[in-house]
N, C-alpha and C positions, 0 to 999 in steps of 0.2 A: 503495500500499499504506500503511495505516495505522501511525503511529508508537507504539511502548509508551513509557510513562513511568513512570518509577520513581516510588513513592510513599514518604512516609516511614515509619519502623516504628510511630510514634506514631499517625498517621493510620489506617495498616494495621488495627492493634489495635482503634483504635476503630470502624472500618468493619465488621470482622468481629464486636464484640460489639454492634453496635447491630442487625445482622441476626440475630444467634444469641445473644440474650440469655438464654436458659435454658440452653443449652450451654456457653458460654463465660464464664468470670470477668470481671467488669468491670475493665478496666485501669486501675490508678492510675501513669498515666505524664504526664510534664511536658516538652514541648519547651522546651529551653534554649539560647538564643544565646550565642555567645561573650563578650557584652558585657551579658548579663542582669542585673537587678537581684536578686540572691540574697535580700534581705531581704524584698522584695516577694513572691517566690516562696513562703517562708516563711509569711508572713503568709496566703497564699491557700492554701497546701497544709500544714497542720499537720504531716502524717505524715513531711514531710521530716525534721523534727527529732526525731523520736521512734522513725524505723525505721531498719533496716541498708538501704542503698541499692545500687542499680546503676546505672553512668553510662556510656553508651556513645556512639560516634559514630553520627550517624543522617542518613547522607548516600547510602545507597543501595549502601554498601561490604560484600561478602559477605566471610566467614571473618574477621570482626572480632576474634574470640576470638584465632586464631592470629595475626595482625597486631597484637596489642597494643592495639586499640581498645575494648575493654570493661575496667571496673575494677569488680570484684565486692565485696560485702560492706563497704561503706565508710559514712563519715558526709557530710554536706553540705560541710562544710570539706575532706574528703579529694576529693571531687567536683570542687570548684573548684579545688585545687590541682593535680589530674590534667589538667583541661582547660588550665590555663596553661602545663604543662610542654609539652604538646602544641605549643602555639603558640610553644615556644621551640626548637624543632626546626631544624635547618639549613634555609637558606632554598630549598634543591633539594629536600625534602622536601614531597611533595603534600599530607601531613597536618597542615603547618604552615597550611594554609589552612583546614582545617575550621570550619566556621561554625555548624553545628547539631548538637546533642546531645540524648540523651533520659534523664531521671532516673526511675527506679521503685522501688518496695520491693523488696528482695532477697527471693526465696523461697527459704526453707531447704528443701533436697531433696538426695537421694542422685544420684549419676550414673547408676545404675542405673534409675532412674525417668524418664530423658529418654528421649523418642520422637521421630521423625522423619517429615514428610509434605511432600510438593510434589507440585505440579500444573502441567504446561506444556501446550503445544498444538503438536501436529504437523499436516500438512494435513488428513487425514481423521479424525484421533483426537485426543482430550484424554487425556493420561497421568497415571496417578497412581502415587506412588513413596511407600513406606511401609518404614520399618525400626523395629526394636524397640530400637534403639541410637541415640541422637542426642547433640547437643552439639558441642563445639568440635573433638573429634576423631572425628568420625563416620567419617572416611574415605571411599573411593569409594562414594557411595551408587548411584551407577550399575551398579557390580558387585553390591554387597551387597543393595540394596533388593528387595523383592517390587514387582510392577510389574502395573498393568491398562491397557489400552488401550480406551477408550470411544471408539466412533464419535459422530462430531459430532452434539452435539444431543439425544443420548441420554442418559437418567438412567440411574442406578446404585442398586440398593437395598442396604440395610445388611447383609442377610443375605449377599448375595453377597460383599460387602467383608470381610465376617467370615471367610467361609470361603478366599477366595482371596487377601486381601491381608494380613490382620492376622495375623500368625504372631510367634510369640516373646516373647508378653508374657501375664501372668496371665490366666486364665480370667476371673477378676472384672473384668478392664478390657475385654474384647474388645467386648462390647455398646457400652459407652460409645464406646470408640474407632471402631466401625465406623460408630454413628449420627452421631457428629462427622464422620467422613469424607464419609459420605453427604451431610450437610447443607452440608458446606464446598463438596464439589464442584458442587452446585447453585448456590451462592452464586458460584462461581469462574465458571459460565457466565452466569447471569443480569447479574452485574455487570462483563462483559467483562474479567476479569482476562486477562493474556497469561502470567503467572507468577505462583505463590505457594508459597513454601517457608517452612515452618514448623520452625525448627530451635533449640531443642528445644522441645516442650509435656510439661507435666506432668498428670498425671489425678489430681484429687482428688474432691470433690464436682462440681465441674465441670471444664472443660478450661481450662489455664493456659497462655496463649500466652506462652513467656519470649522468643522471639527471632523477627523475621519478616522476609522479604524479597519484596516484591511489586511488579508492573508492572499498569498498566490501559493498555487500548486509548483513546489520546488522541482517536482519531476517533470513539469511541462516547460521548464527552461528552454530545451534545445527546440520545442515547438513554436515559443513565444519570444526567442532573444531578439529580433528586429523589433517587435511590437512593444515589448518591454524596455528595450533601448540597451545600450552598451553598460552604462553604470546603473548597478541595481542600490536600491536603498533599503537593504536588510534590516531589520531591527537587532541591535545586540542585547542579549540577554542580560536582564538586570541581574546585580550582583556584584560581589567584589572584583577587583581586578585579579587575572590569573596570575599565579606565580610563575616563575621562569620553567619550572619542571612540566607545570601543568599546560602551557602555552605550547613546550616544545612535542607534548603528546599529542595535542590538539592538531599540531601542524601535521605529525606524521600521520595521524586518524584522516586528515582531510585528502591524503592522496595515495592511501592504502587500500586495498581491494578489501580487507578485512576491516575489524573494528576494536578501537582502542579508547578507553575512558579512564582519567583520573580525575578525581576532585579530593582535595585536602580538606577534612573534616575536623579534625583535632590535632594538631602537631605533637602534642603530649601524649595522644593515645598508645596504648601498648599493643593493638593489634591492627597490623598492616595486612593489606590484600593485594594480590593480583590474580583474579580466579577466572577462570575460563568461563563465560556465560553470565549474562545479566541477571537472568532470574536467579541463580544461585547466590550472586552478590546481593541482591536484596532481601534474599531468604536469611542470610547471615546477619544483616542488619537488622531486620524484623525480629530475629530469634535473640539478639542481643538487646533489643529495646523491651522486648518481654522479659528477659533475665535482670532487667534494671542496669545494666552495664554499658549502655549504649555510648557514654563517653569515653568508653575505652577503644573504639573503634577509630581508628586515625584517619581513614580515607575509604572512597568509594573507588575502585580501581578494577577493573575487568577487560576482557577481550573477547572476541570470538571471529570465527572466520579463518579464513586460510593466509594467516600471517607467517611471514618468513623467519627464518633463525635470526635474522639480522634485526627486524622488527621486534621480536620478542626480547633480543639483547638490550635493544636500545628502551624499549618500553620498562623492562624489570631495572634497567640501571637507574632511569629517573627517579623510579619509587625506592629506591634503595639508597640513593644521595639524599633524597628529603628524609629518609627513616633516621639516617645516621647524623642528621644535623643536630638533634638534641638526644642525650641520653636518657636513660631511665634505671634507677636504682635496681628495679626488679627485672631488668631485661625488656626485651619487646620480642614479639613472634611475627615471622612473615608467613602468610598463608598463600601457596600458590598452588597451581596445579589444574587438572580437568577430569571430571568422570566419564567424558565421553572420549579421551584419549588416554593412552598409558604412556604418561610423561616419565615413569621412572624407567622403563626399556628404552624411549628415546634418548633421555638424558645418558644412560649407560652406553648405547650405542652413539651417542653425540649425533642424532639425526633429526632433521626438521626443527619443530621448535623445541623439543628437547635440548639439541646443541647451543640454542640461544641462551637458554635457562642456566645449563651447567656452565656456559661460558662466564655468564656475570657473577654466578655464585664462586667459580675459582677465582675470577679477578679480584673480589671483595672478600675473600674468605677471610683474610688477617682483620680487615675491619670489622666484620660480623663477629668474629671471635671477641674480639677487644670491646665490643659495645654488648656483648652477651645477647646476641640475637639468636633464637632458636627458629628453625625452618620446617614449617609442616607442609607435606605435598599431599593433595588429595589425587587420588589415582584410580585408574579402574579397578575392579573387583579382582580379588585374588593375586595381586602382582607380590604381595609380601605375606609374610606368616601372621601368626596371631599376636605376637609381642615384637613385631619389626625385627625379627632375628633375620630376615633375608633381604635387607637393605645393602643394595650392591656395593662393592668394595670402591668403585669410582666415587660414590658419595660419600662413604666413610672416610676416604683420603682426604678430603676438604677439611675435616677437623671440625666442621660445625655441628652442633645438636640436629640431626634430621631424623624426623618421624613421618611416616608413609601410612596414611589411612585410605582404605577403600570408601566408597559411597555408602557403605553399610554402617559406618560409624556416624552417627546423629551429630548436626553441627552443633546442638547444643553440650554435647560433651567435647567437641573440639574446643568450644569458647573456654568451657570449664577449665580444661586442661592448659590452654593458654595464660588463663587469668592465675595459675597455680592453686586452683580451688579443689582439684581433683588430681588422683594421679594418671598416668598415662592411660588412654580408653585402648582397649583391645580390639584389634579387628576380628571380627567373630563369623568368619565365612562357614555357613553350615552346608555347603556344598564345595567341591574341589574342583580344580582343573582336569579335565578328562583328557586322555593321550589320544582317544579315538573319537571320530565324527559319528554322533548318536544315530541310532537305525529305528526303523519303525517297521511294524509287522504290516502296516496297511501300504497300499500304493496312492498315497494321496490324489495325485493328479488324476487318476481314474475315478476316485470316488465321485458318487452323486450327492449333491448338497442339497438336502432335502430340508423341509421346515425352514427355510432362511426368508426373512423379511426382505423388501425390495432392495432397501439400503445394503444388507448384507451381501447380495448377489456381487456388489460392486467390489469387493476385496476377498476373493477365494482363491485356492490354491491353482485355478485354472484362467484368473485374470490375465488379460495381457494387455501391455502398455507399450505406448511410444514415447522416449524419451526425446525431448526437444531440447537440444543446445546443452544437455549434460556431459559433464567431464568424465573420461572414462575411468579412473578411479572409483567414482561414485557407482559407474556401471557395473564396474567389477563387484564392490561391496554388495549390490544386489542381488548378482549372480551367485556370489558366494552363499549368500542366504538360501536362495532357491535352491543350491546343492544339497545343503545339511537337511533343507525340508523334503529331500527325497523327491521332488519334482523331476519330471522327465525333460522338461525343458526349461530355459529361462524365461520370466515374466516378461523380459524385455523384448518385444517382437521386432521393433525397429528403432533407429535413431536418426532424427532429423538434424543435420547441419548445413544452414543454407551457404551456397557457394561451395560446398564441399565436392571435391573430384573424386574422392573414394567411393566404392561400391558396397564395401563391407570393412567391419573391424572385428577383430578376433580378440576372445577374452578366455581366461582360464575357467575351465569347467571340470572340477576336481583333478584327475590326474590328466586329464586331456585339455581340448580346446574346442571353443564353439565360436561360429561366424554368426554375426548380426548385421543385417543389411543396414545401409546407409542411403538417406534420401536428402534432395534438396530443399524440399518443402512438406510441409504436413499433408497438404492434398494429396501428393504422390504417395506418401506414406500408407495414409488410411486408405486408399483405393487399393493397394496392394496387400493390405491386410484386413480384411473385413472382421478378424476375429477381435479386433483391439476395441478395448471399451473406455479406455482411462488415456488420458493425455497429461504427462508430466511435464510441464513447460518452465524451463529455467532460463530460458533464451534471453541473452542482454539487448538491451536498447529496444528500438521500435519494433524488432520482429517479434518480442513478446506479445504485444498486442494483437499483431498480424495472425501470430500462430494460433493465439486463442480463439479468435474471430473464426478462423479457418475451422478449427475443431468443432465449433459449436454448429456449423453447417451441416454436420455429418450425423444421420440419425443414430448411428452405432455408439457414438459417444456418449456414455452415461456420468462421467467425472471429469472435471477438470482441476489438476493440482496445479496451482500457481507458487511456484517457489522463487517469485520475482518481487521487487520492491520499487520498481523505476517506471512504472507503467502510470501515465498521470491518472487523477482520481477520475476525473471524466470519462474518460475510456473503460477504467475498471469499472464504473458504474453501468456504462454500456453491456460490458460483459456480462456482468451480472444478471440484468433485466433479460438479457436474451438467454442465458441459461436457465433462468426460473421460467421464461417463456416455455423453453423446450423439456422442462424435467430434467436438467443436469446438474449435478451437484458440484459445487464449487468449494474446494478447500484453500484457502489463503486469500488474499496475496499476504506478502510480508511487508515490513519496512524496508527501506533502502538499507543495504547492507547487513541485513539479518536473515538472510535466506535460510538458516537452519531452523527459523521459527515454524515453518511448516513440515510436519512428519506424518505420516499414515504407517501404523504398525499393528498387524493382525497376525501373532505367532501362529507360525505353521502354514501361513498363507501369503502375505504382503508385508513386505517392508521396504520402504521409500523417505529418504530426505535427499537433501542438495548434495550431500557428501556419501550418500547410501550407508550412512553407521548410525542412525537411530538404535538407541539401546546399548551403545557401546562398541568396542571392537569385536571381531567375531567370537574371540576367545571368550568374551564376558558373556556372548549372547548364550555360548554353549553352557558355561557355567549356571548361568541364572535360568538355564532351561526355556529360553524365550523362544524355542521352535515348537512348543507345544501350547495350546490354549488353555486358558483358566476361565474364570467368571468375572474380572474386573476390568470394567470400560473406564478409562481415563481421557478427560480433555483437557487441553492447556493452550496456552499462547505462548507459551516459553520453549524453545528447543531444548536448552539445557536443563531446564526443569524436568521435562520429559524424560530424559534419561535419568536424573536423579531418581522420577518418581518410579522408571521401569525397574530399577533396583530395590526402591522400599516395597515396591507392590509384589516382586519376586520375592522378597525375604519373609514377607509378612503376610501371604495369602496363598491360594491355591494357584495363581499365576494371572496372567494378564490376557484378557480375551482381544481388547482392542484399545490402541491410543491413538489418538488425534491432536497434532498440535494446528491450531487453527489459523497461526500467523497473527502479526502484531497490528494488522490495517483495524480502521473503525468499523470497517464491512467486512464480516467474514461468514464462513460456513454456518456455524450455529445460529447465528442471527436470523439466516435465511431458512433453514430446515427444522429446527426445534432439536428435540432431544433424539437422540441413537435409538432406536428400536430393535430390543434383542428378544430372540423367539425362545419360548420356553425349552 
């Protein structure tokens, strides 16, 4: 799912005037930073010294008038003094850290001239709100305003707006307001706004936009670059200035295909983290809050996605540098690792992300020992024994206290250990690594699946899928799972790679190999494989939308899995509406750079995610017996938490029946289809 980005009021006003110059008055507004050169501004904008001014915070804050973040009818000296007073507030006030302001001429008017209009998006409609009274004290517009719900991609005429929406204003203004709303609504659709609120505007010869809040669909930037312009006015998030380490992590994240986040919470905190997965990072914070020790959490730091060894090294280095700036009498604990990745083996072999983590620990080992730092590595199930007796020599040689725990050790126990409240918790696997692949007396691929609800037919041992844009290691992960489930053939019937010249790709299938045909587009693949009922779409860029649209034209498709996050919201809505009309289930989409948020796992039958690894590495899947169905159905919006829960469910029940991660978008599968039906 695409992400909405708030834009500054100054940019929003300029954008609307640029596209509606005959209707909207030209905004004389200047963006001012907290340390701007006022003399320079006066020289470039002479009206600043001659007209009454309005100064306001311009960082996407709604209801600024009620919050005291607007000063009306002042001069430039009064504006500067007002900004300075904001920055003298208590350190705990978020407004102390405001950085961007807007200065514009004060338009003399009466309060009964102020009007309100807003546009926002639902799944199937765009909604227009209008009220004849606007301004600071407009009140509950949801309750008071007139409302029009316009079907997606449909235009609306001024005449209809005039009769259905524009009420309570002088007759002389009705036509002008209706015409303005008609053109504003068309602009909302064309420029991929996701929210546009003008409160208030005043009608004179032209429309004067006095206050504006707006958001644009960030994923639509490639489509709208020319219409938006070369210089974007995105709002900077409100908060303190980033530390140098935080800024460097943000810069790395902005150019990485993976995801890296770090925010310092309490520099004196004893627990520092660099965990793979946003969901488990939040779970750690929630657990510590419940335990009454949240002040001990030093930072929120997490990674996800395909980070390189170099990226992991640089990321961990920034956190450790920050952790070492202050010492603690009781020492500190650094928690890292992943429940979905065998970090211990990767560190031992110095491969992939494990290489980056080992390198940074090796480089900092003397400083870590001197600062009394303990390292906790969360890893996959079964990599160490019950009492950590199998920690690899390569890690022991660092001379740092290192403890390795599988996902079966509760987060609460890790926190108690980290804070010296309880002794070292035990890894407690109640199953063990098997040396042989499990076998079954059944032949699953030939079994007749009776008594299944319609939804359950989507994910069976006989289901066939087309993988669009999926990387080969992910396809291999899916195929490996099919093999241990005793399927006769892989569930991936075909692969789509636009502009590919390959006719097939070969993958390991037990001791042998299997060939899977490759096609240039979805149409060709589906025409050649009528047995396919599911399309798994991981395609990058504009082809993700096109592939989804093509798939939904085919009656054979019953489910579309969207492991994509860069399709604009309006196009996602089009896909979902069409899918609903055709009775096709949609799972996903994700938010950008979080493709692992979408997973489907039905033990013994169907295993899919962006990297092919939901439930952990294949040895963990075998350990946890995730090749046999149980009775627990699990729905989540987090890919990382899904793997965590797979472990917990397998440890504490008869097993998993179905796991679906729905994706982090605001529109997703469960919202459309209700609860999953399970046959008796």
